[in-house]
C-alpha positions as CSV (number, residue, x, y, z in Angstrom):
1,M,0.0,0.0,-0.1
2,P,1.4,3.4,-0.8
3,P,2.7,5.6,2.1
4,C,-0.4,7.9,2.1
5,L,-2.7,4.9,2.3
6,S,-1.0,3.5,5.6
7,P,-2.7,5.4,8.4
8,P,-2.0,4.7,11.9
9,P,-5.1,2.9,13.6
10,D,-5.3,5.3,16.5
11,L,-6.7,8.2,14.4
12,A,-10.0,6.8,13.2
13,L,-12.7,9.3,13.2
14,P,-16.3,8.7,14.2
15,A,-18.6,7.4,11.5
16,R,-20.5,10.5,11.3
17,G,-17.5,12.9,11.4
18,T,-15.8,10.9,8.8
19,I,-19.0,11.4,6.5
20,L,-19.1,15.1,7.2
21,N,-15.3,15.9,7.0
22,V,-14.3,13.6,4.4
23,F,-17.1,12.4,2.2
24,V,-19.1,15.6,1.9
25,P,-16.3,17.9,1.0
26,F,-14.7,15.5,-1.7
27,A,-18.5,15.0,-2.9
28,C,-18.9,18.9,-3.4
29,G,-15.9,18.9,-5.6
30,Y,-17.2,15.8,-7.8
31,F,-20.6,17.5,-8.1
32,F,-19.3,20.7,-9.8
33,S,-16.9,18.4,-11.9
34,F,-19.9,16.8,-13.4
35,M,-22.0,19.9,-13.9
36,L,-19.4,21.9,-15.6
37,R,-18.4,19.0,-17.7
38,N,-22.0,18.8,-19.1
39,I,-23.3,22.5,-18.9
40,N,-22.4,23.3,-22.5
41,A,-25.2,21.1,-24.0
42,V,-27.6,23.6,-22.4
43,V,-25.5,26.8,-22.8
44,F,-24.3,26.1,-26.3
45,P,-27.0,28.5,-28.1
46,E,-25.4,31.6,-26.1
47,L,-21.8,30.4,-26.9
48,V,-22.8,30.0,-30.8
49,V,-24.3,33.4,-30.9
50,A,-21.7,35.4,-28.5
51,F,-18.7,33.9,-30.6
52,D,-20.1,32.8,-34.0
53,L,-19.1,29.3,-33.5
54,G,-19.5,26.7,-36.1
55,P,-20.1,23.0,-35.0
56,D,-16.5,22.2,-35.5
57,A,-15.5,25.0,-33.1
58,L,-18.1,24.2,-30.7
59,G,-17.1,20.5,-30.5
60,M,-13.3,21.4,-30.2
61,L,-14.2,24.0,-27.4
62,S,-16.3,21.6,-25.3
63,S,-13.9,18.9,-25.7
64,A,-10.9,21.0,-24.3
65,Y,-12.1,20.0,-20.9
66,F,-11.6,16.2,-21.7
67,L,-8.2,17.0,-23.1
68,G,-7.1,18.9,-19.9
69,F,-8.6,16.0,-17.8
70,A,-6.6,13.5,-19.7
71,F,-3.4,15.4,-19.6
72,C,-3.6,15.5,-15.7
73,Q,-4.4,11.8,-15.1
74,L,-0.9,10.3,-15.2
75,P,0.8,12.8,-13.1
76,L,-2.2,12.6,-10.7
77,G,-1.9,9.3,-9.6
78,L,1.9,9.9,-8.6
79,L,0.8,13.1,-6.8
80,L,-2.1,11.3,-4.9
81,D,0.3,8.6,-3.7
82,R,3.1,11.2,-2.7
83,Y,1.1,14.1,-1.2
84,G,-2.4,12.7,-0.5
85,P,-5.8,13.6,-1.9
86,R,-6.5,16.5,0.6
87,R,-3.8,18.9,-0.7
88,V,-3.7,17.6,-4.4
89,N,-7.6,17.9,-4.8
90,A,-7.7,21.4,-3.0
91,W,-5.1,23.0,-5.4
92,L,-6.7,21.3,-8.3
93,L,-10.0,22.6,-7.6
94,L,-8.6,26.1,-7.4
95,L,-7.4,25.7,-10.9
96,A,-11.0,24.7,-11.9
97,A,-12.1,27.9,-10.2
98,A,-9.6,29.9,-12.1
99,G,-10.6,28.1,-15.4
100,T,-14.2,29.0,-14.8
101,F,-13.4,32.6,-14.3
102,V,-11.3,32.8,-17.6
103,F,-14.3,31.1,-19.3
104,A,-16.7,33.8,-18.0
105,A,-14.5,36.5,-18.9
106,A,-13.4,35.3,-22.4
107,S,-13.5,37.6,-25.3
108,D,-12.6,35.0,-28.1
109,L,-12.6,31.3,-28.7
110,S,-8.9,30.8,-27.7
111,E,-9.7,32.3,-24.2
112,L,-12.8,30.2,-24.0
113,A,-10.7,26.9,-24.8
114,F,-8.1,27.8,-22.3
115,G,-10.5,28.3,-19.6
116,R,-12.4,25.0,-20.5
117,T,-8.9,23.1,-20.5
118,L,-8.1,24.7,-17.0
119,M,-11.3,23.3,-15.8
120,G,-10.5,19.9,-17.1
121,V,-7.2,19.9,-15.3
122,G,-8.7,21.1,-12.2
123,F,-11.5,18.7,-12.0
124,A,-9.3,15.7,-13.1
125,G,-8.9,14.6,-9.3
126,G,-12.6,14.8,-8.5
127,L,-13.3,10.9,-8.4
128,M,-9.7,9.6,-7.9
129,A,-8.9,12.0,-5.0
130,S,-12.3,11.0,-3.4
131,M,-11.5,7.3,-3.9
132,T,-7.9,7.7,-2.4
133,A,-9.4,9.4,0.6
134,F,-12.1,6.7,1.2
135,V,-9.3,4.1,1.3
136,I,-7.6,6.2,4.1
137,W,-10.4,7.0,6.2
138,F,-13.1,4.2,5.7
139,E,-13.4,0.6,6.3
140,R,-12.8,-1.5,3.2
141,A,-16.2,-3.2,3.6
142,R,-18.0,0.3,2.9
143,M,-16.0,1.1,-0.4
144,A,-18.8,-0.4,-2.6
145,T,-21.4,1.9,-0.8
146,L,-19.2,4.9,-1.0
147,S,-18.8,4.4,-4.7
148,G,-22.4,4.0,-5.2
149,W,-23.0,7.5,-3.4
150,M,-20.2,9.1,-5.3
151,L,-21.9,8.0,-8.6
152,A,-25.2,9.3,-7.5
153,V,-23.4,12.9,-6.6
154,G,-22.1,12.9,-10.0
155,A,-25.3,12.2,-11.5
156,A,-27.0,15.0,-9.4
157,G,-24.2,17.3,-10.7
158,A,-25.1,16.4,-14.4
159,Y,-28.7,16.9,-13.6
160,A,-27.7,20.3,-12.2
161,A,-26.3,21.2,-15.5
162,T,-29.8,20.7,-17.3
163,V,-33.1,22.2,-15.9
164,P,-31.6,24.4,-13.0
165,V,-29.0,25.9,-15.5
166,E,-31.9,26.6,-18.1
167,I,-33.8,28.3,-15.3
168,A,-31.0,30.3,-14.2
169,L,-30.3,31.6,-17.7
170,R,-33.6,33.1,-17.9
171,A,-32.5,35.5,-15.0
172,L,-28.7,35.5,-15.5
173,S,-26.3,36.0,-18.5
174,W,-24.2,33.0,-19.2
175,R,-21.1,34.9,-18.0
176,T,-22.9,35.8,-14.5
177,L,-23.6,32.1,-14.2
178,F,-20.1,30.9,-14.8
179,L,-18.8,33.4,-12.4
180,L,-20.9,32.1,-9.7
181,L,-20.0,28.7,-10.3
182,G,-16.3,29.6,-10.1
183,L,-16.9,31.0,-6.8
184,A,-18.6,28.0,-5.6
185,V,-15.9,25.7,-6.7
186,A,-13.3,27.9,-5.1
187,V,-15.4,27.5,-1.8
188,A,-15.5,23.6,-2.3
189,A,-11.5,23.8,-2.6
190,I,-11.2,25.8,0.7
191,V,-13.6,23.5,2.5
192,I,-11.5,20.4,1.4
193,R,-8.4,22.2,2.5
194,L,-9.6,23.3,5.9
195,R,-12.3,20.4,6.8
196,V,-10.6,17.2,5.7
197,P,-8.3,15.7,8.2
198,E,-4.5,14.9,7.2
199,R,-2.9,11.6,7.9
200,K,0.9,11.2,7.7
201,S,3.0,8.0,7.2
202,E,6.4,7.5,8.6
203,R,7.4,5.4,5.5
204,A,9.2,7.3,2.9
205,P,7.5,7.6,-0.5
206,A,8.7,5.6,-3.4
207,S,11.0,7.5,-5.8
208,W,9.5,9.1,-8.8
209,R,11.6,7.0,-11.2
210,H,9.9,3.8,-9.3
211,Q,6.6,5.1,-9.7
212,W,6.9,6.0,-13.4
213,R,8.2,2.5,-13.9
214,D,5.1,0.9,-12.2
215,L,3.0,3.2,-14.5
216,A,5.0,1.6,-17.6
217,S,4.3,-1.8,-16.4
218,I,0.6,-1.2,-16.1
219,Y,0.4,0.1,-19.7
220,S,2.4,-2.8,-21.0
221,R,-0.3,-5.3,-19.9
222,A,-2.5,-6.7,-22.7
223,D,-5.4,-7.3,-20.3
224,F,-5.2,-3.7,-19.3
225,W,-5.8,-2.5,-22.9
226,R,-8.5,-5.2,-23.5
227,I,-10.8,-3.8,-20.8
228,A,-9.7,-0.2,-20.8
229,L,-10.4,0.1,-24.6
230,V,-13.8,-1.2,-24.3
231,A,-14.8,0.9,-21.5
232,A,-13.2,4.1,-23.0
233,S,-15.0,3.6,-26.3
234,T,-18.3,2.9,-24.8
235,Q,-18.5,5.4,-21.7
236,G,-16.3,7.9,-23.3
237,A,-18.9,8.1,-26.2
238,A,-21.7,8.7,-23.6
239,L,-19.6,11.5,-21.7
240,A,-19.0,13.3,-25.0
241,L,-22.5,13.1,-26.4
242,L,-24.5,13.9,-23.0
243,G,-21.8,16.7,-22.3
244,L,-22.5,18.5,-25.6
245,W,-24.1,16.8,-28.8
246,A,-27.2,15.4,-27.1
247,G,-28.6,19.1,-26.8
248,P,-28.2,20.0,-30.5
249,W,-29.5,16.5,-31.4
250,L,-32.7,16.9,-29.4
251,R,-33.2,20.5,-31.0
252,D,-32.4,19.3,-34.7
253,I,-33.7,15.9,-34.7
254,G,-36.1,15.9,-31.9
255,G,-37.5,19.3,-32.7
256,L,-37.4,20.3,-29.0
257,D,-37.1,23.8,-27.4
258,R,-34.4,24.6,-24.8
259,A,-36.7,23.9,-21.8
260,A,-37.7,20.4,-23.3
261,I,-33.9,19.8,-24.1
262,A,-33.1,20.4,-20.5
263,E,-35.7,18.1,-19.2
264,H,-34.6,15.2,-21.5
265,L,-30.9,15.8,-20.5
266,A,-31.9,15.8,-17.0
267,V,-33.6,12.4,-17.3
268,A,-30.6,11.2,-19.1
269,A,-28.2,12.5,-16.1
270,L,-30.3,10.7,-13.7
271,A,-30.5,7.5,-15.9
272,F,-26.6,7.5,-15.5
273,G,-26.7,7.4,-11.6
274,L,-29.5,4.7,-12.0
275,G,-27.5,2.6,-14.4
276,G,-24.3,2.7,-12.2
277,V,-26.3,1.3,-9.2
278,I,-28.0,-1.3,-11.4
279,F,-24.9,-2.5,-13.1
280,G,-22.8,-2.3,-10.0
281,T,-25.5,-4.5,-7.9
282,L,-26.1,-6.8,-10.8
283,S,-22.5,-7.4,-11.2
284,D,-22.0,-8.4,-7.5
285,R,-25.1,-10.5,-7.5
286,L,-24.2,-12.5,-10.5
287,A,-20.7,-12.9,-9.4
288,Q,-21.8,-14.6,-6.3
289,R,-24.0,-17.0,-8.5
290,G,-20.7,-17.8,-10.5
291,I,-21.2,-15.6,-13.3
292,D,-17.9,-13.6,-13.9
293,A,-18.1,-9.8,-13.5
294,E,-16.3,-9.5,-16.8
295,R,-19.1,-11.1,-18.6
296,T,-21.4,-8.4,-17.0
297,F,-19.1,-5.6,-18.2
298,F,-19.0,-6.7,-21.8
299,L,-22.6,-7.2,-22.0
300,G,-23.5,-3.9,-20.7
301,C,-20.9,-2.3,-23.2
302,T,-22.5,-4.3,-26.1
303,A,-26.0,-2.8,-24.8
304,T,-24.6,0.5,-24.9
305,V,-23.5,0.3,-28.5
306,L,-27.1,-1.3,-29.3
307,A,-28.7,1.5,-27.6
308,L,-27.0,4.2,-29.6
309,L,-28.2,2.6,-32.8
310,P,-31.7,4.4,-33.1
311,I,-30.1,7.6,-32.1
312,A,-27.6,7.4,-34.7
313,L,-30.4,6.5,-37.3
314,G,-32.2,9.6,-36.4
315,V,-35.2,7.9,-34.9
316,A,-36.8,10.9,-33.0
317,R,-39.7,9.1,-31.5
318,W,-39.5,8.8,-27.7
319,P,-36.1,10.7,-27.5
320,M,-36.2,10.8,-23.8
321,L,-36.3,7.0,-23.5
322,A,-33.5,6.7,-26.2
323,W,-31.1,8.8,-24.6
324,G,-32.0,7.7,-21.1
325,L,-31.4,4.0,-22.2
326,F,-28.2,4.8,-23.7
327,I,-26.8,6.7,-20.9
328,A,-28.0,4.1,-18.3
329,C,-26.2,1.3,-20.2
330,S,-23.2,3.3,-20.6
331,A,-22.6,3.3,-16.9
332,S,-21.6,-0.4,-17.3
333,G,-18.2,1.0,-18.2
334,A,-17.4,1.7,-14.7
335,L,-17.2,-1.8,-14.1
336,A,-13.7,-1.5,-15.5
337,Y,-12.4,0.0,-12.5
338,P,-12.8,-3.1,-10.1
339,L,-12.1,-5.5,-13.0
340,L,-8.7,-4.0,-13.5
341,T,-7.6,-3.2,-9.8
342,A,-8.2,-6.9,-9.1
343,R,-5.6,-7.6,-11.7
344,F,-2.9,-5.4,-10.3
345,S,-1.1,-5.2,-6.9
346,P,-3.1,-3.0,-4.4
347,A,-0.1,-0.7,-4.3
348,L,-0.8,0.0,-8.0
349,A,-4.5,0.8,-7.6
350,G,-4.5,4.6,-8.0
351,R,-2.4,4.3,-10.9
352,V,-4.6,1.9,-12.5
353,L,-7.5,3.9,-12.0
354,T,-6.0,7.0,-13.4
355,G,-4.5,4.9,-16.2
356,V,-8.0,4.0,-17.2
357,N,-9.0,7.6,-17.0
358,V,-6.6,8.9,-19.3
359,V,-7.9,6.4,-22.0
360,M,-11.4,7.2,-21.3
361,M,-10.9,11.2,-21.3
362,L,-8.9,10.9,-24.6
363,F,-11.8,9.0,-26.1
364,A,-14.2,11.4,-24.9
365,F,-12.1,14.4,-26.5
366,A,-11.9,12.6,-29.8
367,Y,-15.5,11.9,-29.9
368,Q,-16.7,15.3,-29.0
369,A,-14.2,17.0,-31.2
370,G,-14.7,14.5,-34.0
371,V,-18.5,14.8,-34.0
372,G,-18.4,18.5,-34.4
373,A,-15.7,18.2,-37.2
374,V,-17.9,15.7,-39.0
375,I,-21.0,17.9,-38.7
376,G,-19.1,21.0,-39.7
377,R,-18.7,19.6,-43.2
378,W,-22.4,20.2,-43.7
379,P,-23.9,23.6,-44.3
380,V,-25.8,25.0,-41.4
381,V,-29.3,26.0,-42.2
382,D,-31.1,28.5,-39.9
383,G,-28.9,27.7,-37.1
384,R,-29.6,24.0,-37.4
385,Y,-27.2,21.0,-38.2
386,A,-28.0,18.5,-40.9
387,D,-29.6,15.2,-40.3
388,S,-27.2,13.4,-42.5
389,A,-24.4,15.0,-40.7
390,Y,-25.6,13.6,-37.3
391,R,-26.2,10.0,-38.9
392,L,-22.7,9.9,-40.1
393,A,-20.9,11.3,-37.0
394,F,-22.9,8.8,-34.8
395,A,-22.4,5.9,-37.1
396,L,-18.5,6.6,-36.9
397,V,-18.9,6.6,-33.0
398,I,-20.7,3.2,-32.9
399,A,-18.0,1.8,-35.6
400,L,-15.0,2.6,-33.1
401,Q,-17.2,0.9,-30.4
402,A,-17.8,-2.1,-32.3
403,V,-14.0,-2.5,-33.4
404,S,-13.0,-2.4,-29.7
405,L,-15.4,-4.9,-28.6
406,V,-14.4,-7.2,-31.5
407,W,-10.9,-6.9,-30.7
408,A,-11.5,-7.6,-27.0
409,A,-13.5,-10.8,-28.1
410,W,-10.6,-12.2,-30.1
411,C,-8.0,-11.5,-27.4
412,I,-7.2,-14.6,-25.3
413,R,-8.8,-14.1,-21.8
414,P,-6.1,-13.1,-19.2
415,R,-5.8,-14.8,-16.0
416,N,-7.5,-12.7,-13.2
417,K,-4.1,-12.6,-11.0
418,P,-2.5,-9.5,-9.6
419,S,0.9,-8.4,-11.1
420,P,4.0,-9.2,-9.0
């Protein structure tokens, strides 16, 4: 176990105090991470008008969040192991707040993209820092429950980016809204720094060279890529589409106004939280009956691809059901985390998790920017994007998901043993 995860036994907090002083502060940061990740799906009309953005520029702008997030993941695992989640996440959230302020004050596309990238870097530790803190402060038997709670917090943040944002924009400008959100993120950073207790270890941390060598060993494993690529190609698509392109699709294909779009996105956000609980519980229950959790993971990811098919074909009937089902199924990608950590030494858990996140966020970046690039090849008519553009863009997403699933199916199934 890494040094920061080796607490002395005499420093345990009461259960209630641990929830208030550890879980709640980290949950606040994770809430805003999901909210600002998905907010452009509702705010995009204001951005398009204010900066005269085409679909390609809009996709690149929104995807800058995922690029910053992915860029920070590799050093994040090392920093968490060396300095602990309290200090690392507090400083990162201050960066996220700064990015939100830059975004609110931006005068051109480059400043918008810079602010969005800073947000991605700042929120990169939201889930990983939380999970690291839970390992330090809570009993192992409570980890599954805490993970489910955090997934619900993320779903609540995604929900807050829909109907509440649409209502707020009736009274506030988008710049004022982002300014207020930046202040809230800064407060969350301060709360983590001041409220979360610190645990120190007497053991010296591993050298940077040793930590990087461990990271390289993770990426050299075929069983890592077999699972990580499937998870990234399926859940990464859901993150990219829910975070931006679901909004324009509902407007252009579904024929909905912004209030209705926000309601549909709200249902999809809640479906993500529900899907996480369902797949997590189902995987555990089936494993108790002898059905491998890996099989549940691959079946869930296959269902995600199938659920995207009617959306890609432009079937506008029951769009709330279509998007809700797709997003709910995509939560099965989170099963990759326990599957992969079981294959590696516990001391590598943090770097395994951030390693998966790198791949997932790079896929999300590629999807969000790529869909915009494809849609941008068609003319924009009356502010709306072409139906055929959506079909081709989403079909390419499905093709990439299918390739990852076929490749995983052809791979030799690895043994479920930790690395030495």
